[in-house]
Residue, then its C-alpha position, 0 to 999 in steps of 0.5 A: m316351569k311346565t318343562l320343570i314340573i313335568t320332568f320332575f314327574m317323570l323321575a319320580s314315576s320312573g323309580i316306581v315303574s321299575a320296582q318289581l314285584k318278587t315272589t317268596v319261594k314256598c317251600p312245600d311241606v316235608d313228608v317222608d315214607l319211611l316204608d318206601g324211601i321217598v320224600n315228597k313222593t319224589i325225592l329217593a335217597t339216589s336223587t341227585v343234587g338238581q333233582i332234590k333242589l328242584n323239588l324242595p327248592c328252600f334248601t340252607s346249603f348244598e354241595d355240588v357233584g365233584t366237590t372236595a367237601k368231606c362228605g361229598a355232594g349233598v342237599f341241606y336243610k338245617d332248618k328242618d333237620i333233614y340232609f340228603y347226602t347224594d354221593r353216599d345215597y342216603v338221607e339223615i333226618g335229625p331229632n328238630f325234624k319239621g315235617k311228617l313222617s309216615l311211621p312216628l319213628l322220632g322220639a319212639v322208645r326201643s322197645s317199642l319198635f318191633k311192631m312197626l318193623g320187626n326184628p333189626m338186621i343188626k343191633d348195636v347198643k346205640w343203633d339198630a338197622f332194618q332191612t327195607s324193600y329199598g335198602i337199610l333203615i338206621l335208627y339211633y338212640d339216645d341215653a333214654s333208648k329214644v329214637n333221636k336220628i334215623i337214616f335211610s339209604a338205597q345202600g345195603a348194610s355192607t355197602i353204606k358209607l355214612c359221613e362221620 
């Protein structure tokens, strides 16, 4: 009888002993410096998939280098509405961005941007492109002429290839 009781307690406790504590990955806040073209003081538009995943580990999906995906390699944060297109060296920030921008551009009225950015290098009906020290900053506008999408890139206006 003692053997049966001891065996029972050993089996019951072995389940508890084998349980592992697992930590949840804490995603850092996303902090975008649009004047310097850098995210969280480490991620550039030219960063690799590996560098981005290491510094911002809570991605929702990614495409590795050499992929046949339409837009090439990249790391994507759909829940934060920010997308890194590493094959094309640009970062896209959508209207539902959850993070901090160094300049309050999302939702800003087009006519108010001169104070922050000066004159655009290229103007279109739905977007403006501004020359920056790191490359280019492109702002897209909705029907109310408010910024609803931001792209920044290490590429210039003549070399950037956006994913459509």
